[in-house]
N, C-alpha and C positions, 0 to 999 in steps of 0.2 A: 466427682470431684467438680467440682464448679470447675464454668468455662475460666475463669479470672486462674484460682488453679491452676487448667489446666497449661495457657498462658505462660503463667512463672515458672509450671515448669520442662516448659517448652522452648524460654530464654536463654538466647544466650550472645554471643559480639560476633560483629566480622569476623572479628578476627578468628572463634571460637569455628564459624564453618568455613573459612582457608583452610584452618588444624581440619575439615572433618573431607576434605579433597583427596584423592590418590591418584596415580600418577593414568591417565590412558582415559579419565573420563569423564563423560558428554554428561554437558548438562546445557540445557536449554533456558535464558534466559526474556525474561520478558521485554517490550519494545515499546513505543510513546509513551504515556505517562508510565507503565508496567517497568519500562529500564530497571534496574537496580543501579542506580551510582554509586551508590555507597559501595557494596560489590562492586563496581568498575575500579571505584579512589583506592580501592589498599589490592587489589587483584595483584597488579604486579611484586605483590610481596612474596610472593611466591617464587620467583626469577630463583632459578638453585636448589628450588626445594623437592618441583610437582615438576613435569614433561608431559608433553605430549597430550591435551588439557583442549577436549575439544567443547566448542563454546557456537550451540544456532541460535545469530537473533540476528534481529533487523538490526541495526545502529545506528541510533541520529547523536549522539551527540560526540564531540571531536578531539575535548583534553583531557581525556583519562589520559596517567600513567604510562597501564598498558597499551597503547595504539606503539611504543617503539618503539622500534625496530628491531631494539637490544636487546628483545624479551619473546622473541616470535621463536623462540626455541622449546616456550611452556606456554602455548597457546596453540590453535589452525581454529577460526572461522566455519560455520558453517551459515548462508546469509538462502531466505529466498527472494532475498528482494535486495537491493543492492544501494546506500546509501549515497548521497555526492563522497562521503569519506573514506567510502571503500575503496574508489581505485585506484589509491595508493600501497593499501593492500593485499590485491589484487595482485597487480603488481610483482611484488612484494613476495606473493607464492602464501597469503597469513587468509585470504579470503577465498571461499569458493562458495560461486556462488550452484545453488538447488534448484533444480528449473520447478513450477511445478504452477497451475493454477489456483488461486487462493483455496477457494470451497476444497481441495485435496489434500492441502501443502501437508496436513495434520494427518491422514491415512496414508500419504505418499510415503514419512518418512519413519514414522510405526511400520510399517510392510515394509522398507527400505531394513532394519536393524529386527525387526523379525525377522528376515531372510539368510539374515548376517550373522544369528546368537546373537546381537549385538544387546547394551542396557542403555535405556537411556536412564541418567545414576541419578543425575534433579535436575528439579523444575525447578525454578529461584526466579520473582520476581518481586516487581512491588506488590501492595496494596492500601487502601484503605485500611486507617487500626477497625479493630476489630468491637461488630454492635454487645447490646446485652444477650442475643440469642446465640453469640458465636461464632459471625459469621463477619466476612473480609470480604473485602469486594477486588476483584479482579481493575478495579481502575477504569480505567476510559476501554481497555479491549475485555473484548469477549475471547479472538479469531478461533484459535484453536487448542489452547488452555485448557477449554474443560480435557481436551484427544490426549493432553501430556502431564495433565494430574493423576489422572486414572492412570494412564501408562506405569511412569515416572518411578523408581527406590521409591525417592524420596523427596516431600515437596518442602521448600525452605521459604521465608516470605519474608519480604523485606520491609518493614510499619513505619509511613511516610503517612502523617498528618495530612500536608495538602493534596496525596492523592484524593478524586475522585469519590467520589457514591455513588455507586451506579446501579441500576432493576436492569434485570435479562438472562443473562447465563455467564455474570459472573460471579457468582457467588461461593462461597471459597469456608466453607467448615471448621470450628478449630479442631475438630477430630480427624476432618487430613492433613494437618499439616505437621510435620517434623521437628519442625524446628523454627524460630521466628529471630529476628533482631529486627534494630532501630536503626532508621536513617538520623543521621549522623546530623545531616544541617538543614534536612525535609524541604530541602530543591525536585523540582517535577523534572524530566525530559520537556522542551516543550520546540514550538517548529515559531520559526517569528512568521510576519503578513508577507504573501510577497507582491509587489506589484505591478499591476498591467503594462505595457510598455502598447503604442498608440500601437505595432503591429494586432498587439492582443485583443487590446478595442474590436479593431475591422472584425477581427472572427468573430467574437460575441460574441458582435450585433448582429454579426448573419445567421448565427448557432439562436440566436437568440425568436428568430424568426419560425425557426420550425415547432418550441415545443408553442406547445398550449394552455391557455388553463387548467389548474384541473389533472393534466398529467404529471409521474411520481421519475423521480430525476432520481439519479445517479452520478455524481461530481468527483470528478479526478482531482488533482491537489495542481497550481502552478499559476503561474501568470494568463494563461488563458482561462482553469478557469475563475479565475478573481473578475476577469473583461465579462466570464457568460454571466458572472451574477447580476456586475450592473444597470448590465445591461434586459433582467428579468424581472426589476424591482415592481416590475408593474403588475404581473402575471400577479391572479389572482386561485386560489384554491390550489398550490400545488402540495404536490407532497415527494416523500423522503424513504427512500429504501436502497439499500447503500452500505458499497464496504466500505468505503467511511465520511463520517460528518467531522466534517472541515470550519473551518473562522468564516468561508461563503456562504454555506448552507445558513453557518445561525445568521448569520449578516437578515436570508432570504425570512430567513422567520424571523426576526424583529421585525422587521417590516411591515410585514406583512401578505407575504406573497405567500408564503407552507402555508397551510394550514389541517395538513393531511383529510381532509374532513372527503374528500374524495375517491379516494385510494379506498379497490374492492379489497386490496387482504391486506390487513395488521391495516385499515383505518385507523386518524385521531390521532396515532403516534407513528414515531421516526425509528424505524429498523435500521441500523449499521453491526461495520463487526466489530468498525473500533471509530476511537476519536484521537483527531489528529490538526493541535496546530496553541492557538497561545492559549496567555493565560486565560482569558476570555469567555475563551469555544469551554474550555476545559470546568467553569465555575457554572457555565450556562448548563452542562452537561453533572453536575454534581447535584445529585438527590432529586433526580429530574423523572417522577414516573412519567411523562411527555417521550424519554427515548429509550427502548430498550435497545439493548448490545448484546448482541446473540449470535454464537456460534459463526462465520463464516461457510460450516462445516454447513449450515441451512442459506444463512444469509443469502451468499453466490453461488446456489446450486441453480444452475442455468432456469432450472427445473419451478421452481421457487421464486425468482427473479420473474418468469413471465406469468406466473400468478398475476402478476400487476398488468391490468391493462393499459394502453398507454402511456407501458416504459421508455423514456428517453433517458438511454448511454449516451456521456461524453468524457471523451479518454483523449488524453495529448498521446499525439507519434513521432519518431523520430526523420522518418521519410518512407515514401508508400512510393512502391514503381509500379508502371504500366496497366500491370495484368488488377488493382488494388493487392498485391498481395506488401503487408505492415510490417515493420520494425520495428518496433518500439522499445526495447529494453536495452539491445543490443548496435551497434553499428558492427562489423566485421570481428577482430579482437575484441572492441576497444567493448564493456563490458557495463551501461549508464547506469540502470534501473533492472529492474526484477518484471515478471511479466502479472505479477500481480494476481489480482482479478479482472484484469479490461476480459480474458477473453468468454470469461464468464459472465458477466456485461452487456456483452453486445451479443455474447449467445441466445443469453435472456431473452432479449428487446426484439430479436428477429421473429422469436419465439409464443411474443407475448400481444394480441389484440389489439392494435392497434401501434406497437412497440415501433422505437430507430433509435439508429445508437447513429453517430456521427464523430466519426476521428479527427482533430484539430492538428494543422500543421503552420509554421511558419512556411513560407516558401525555400526560402532559402539559410543556409546557417552556415558558420565559417567555420571550418577542416583546416586545422595547421601540418603545416609541411616539415616534412623533420630537417630542414633547413632553417624551422625555426620559423616561418612566416605561412602567411594566413590566407587565406583562395579563399570568397563568395564561390559554396556550389549549392545546385540545386538540390529540395528535400524530394520532389518531385521524379524519380529516377527508372531508366530504361528499363532494370532492374539493379536489383538491392547489391550494391556492395560483397563484396564474394566472404567467405564466410557468414556474412549476415546472418541470424536465425528469423527466421518469420515467429512471428506473434503471433497478428492475426492474418490465415490464406485466405485470397482472393474469395473462397467461397462463404465467408464472413461475412465480407466488408458494406458497408451499409450508404451509408455518408459518409463522403471525407468534403472539408474545407481548411483551406489558408485563405490569407486577404483578399485572396483576388477572387471570392466567391466559394461554393459548394460541389458538389461533383456527387452525382447521384447512382450509385454501381450496380445496388442494387438488384437483380434481375437482368442484368446488360449483361454487351456478350463485349467482350478483350476490344474489339476495335472501336464500340459506342465508350466502353471503358477508358480505356484512351486518349480519346479524342477531347472530354469530358477528364480526366486529370491534367490533358494538355494544356484545357482552357483555363485551369485554376496555375498553376506552372507557374514561375517567376517570369514580363516578357520576355528578358535576358536572354530565357534558356529554351522560351516554346519550338524554334528552329531546331533544335538540337534536339529534343528530343522528337520531337517530329521527325526527323531521317531513323530516330531510333528505333524508334517502331516500328518505321517503313522495313530497317533491317534487322527485325527480331518477329515477321510476315503480319503484324497487327494491326496496321491498317492497308 
């Protein structure tokens, strides 16, 4: 049977896919450009017909009908990373975080399911169109998809001609697919560009000072990373090994700052677990052999990261206490995002020859009080607020940067750490922090 004949034999409609689902099914869904938007836009039609379906995915879009509270008895969501749209769903009991480092997310999920005798009934994601050799690609994401493709009972794909075709661990053969349907509007999920603030620019300028020509970078997403990009444009021969290739990295590549020539591990190519950003960024990775999308089990292994000499990891955080403990994904009971690959990259950078890592944050943030008013609080705190999970332990933190400068924590005593962090806190809070540091016997 030819590949085209196999395609037609497995071809159905999104309604046919929905009809094949059963009560209690566990479904893994793709993210970023792999997010199956047509499936999500029709999923709510199962309301009253199916119950208690579990969706495992990191949602990017926000306008699918399924996210209305009236459909909450149809499904629940497990996610290793929260988007901003998950806050309400979390508070309504419709989504639960699965804590995991990115390099272990796939393996941890499978371990738990095997332990509990569960099945991953379906792996479902958007793919690029099949080529003449019978291969689709999972677009801009390799992630931990291969592990789930091999583990799932059934593999279902939503074919979208707008999905970028990529190289690496994204290939999926027609023989591995059980059901195929096509996108009804050929849209994929994009992220809008983030414009840095003046505070972001001050932080970006400070971070750029510790990045040297020839370094290999990992960079997060948001205002601070965007500001870093602007300050790195004059650098030369930078390399990229990252969990996420984003708009900022593509800007650096187009400006000539990134060549990947000086990388000692995977030289001359970009290594990433996934790409996420605007349309121009997806266009850049489309059919680009200079970008390898490899499994996050590999890209984010701290031991793999460490094989890159002069590796610099740049990530954002929410709060840092005076010992150097860092909260990056939640504060108190408010879950903001997820750990993602932050620990992976920070630990890898520390083990890299000449490696460094930077945790960046604004010195203050607005806190909404129960009466609806807001107050300005320091993000450099004596201790993390009650119930706040520690993302980075005090043993792993290297540099911490705010708009007031850089604190070097690696190898520093608690007294040195406390004083360094107080010095980069907002001036309005330094006296309070000094008194609290004394009360906690830090100085």
